[in-house]
N, C-alpha and C positions, 0 to 999 in steps of 0.2 A: 913523509913520516907516518901520517895517519893511515895511508894505504898499506904500509908495511905492517903496522900493528894490526890492522884489520885482517890482513892476509895470514899473519901468524896465528891470530885468534881463530880464524876460520879453519885453518889446517889442524890446529890443536883440537877444536871441537869435533872435527870429522874423524879424528883418531880415537876419541873417547867413546867407549861403548857402554851400554846400559848394564846394570847389575846382572850378574848371572843368576839363573833361577836357583832357588833353594827349596829342597823338598823336605817336608816334615812327615815323619811316620808316626802314627798313633797306634799304640799297643794297649789293648784293654786286658784287664785281668779278670779271671772268673770269680763269681760270687762277690761282686763289688757294685756299689751304687755311685754313679757319677751325676753331678748336678751342675747346671749352667743356667744363669739367668741373664738375659739381655735387657737392657733398659735404653729406650730411645726417648729423648726429650726434644720436643719441637716448640719453638717460640715464634709464632707467626704474627707479623704486624701488617695490617692492611689499612688502606685509606679508601673507604667507600664513599663515592661522590655524594650520595644522598643522605648518608648517616655520619660521616666523619671517620676519624681513626678508630680502629678496632684491634685488640690484641687477643690472641688465642694461645694459651699455654697448654700443651698436651704431653702427657707422659704415658708411655706404653711399656709394660713389662711382659716378657715372654719367658716363662720357665721351661726348662727342658731337663728331663730326668731319664737317664739310661741305666737300667739294671741288668746285670749279667748273671747268668745261671752257671751251674757247674759245667766244666768243659766236657764235651762229648768225647767218645773214644777216638774219633777221627781228628781231634784237635780243634774243632770248631767250638765257638762259645755262643750259645743261644742268648739273644739280647732282646729286651723289651724297651721300646722308646715311648715316652709320654711327653706330649707337648701341652 
């Protein structure tokens, strides 16, 4: 009985496929300002043999600003990126 269940589970798992890819399309508008800020928080715990336990808490913020200008005649949109 256990072998039958294992065989059915294996066959089911072999027929299951991963999620199909999804594509996102980003469209920017002329004369707009887009902002994004990423925040990463790291909490590091260490045990140093000669000093004992040590904890380091680190927070990093990364601003990102994208400003678009008026659309050109050919349809392109000049863009300025600031990190």
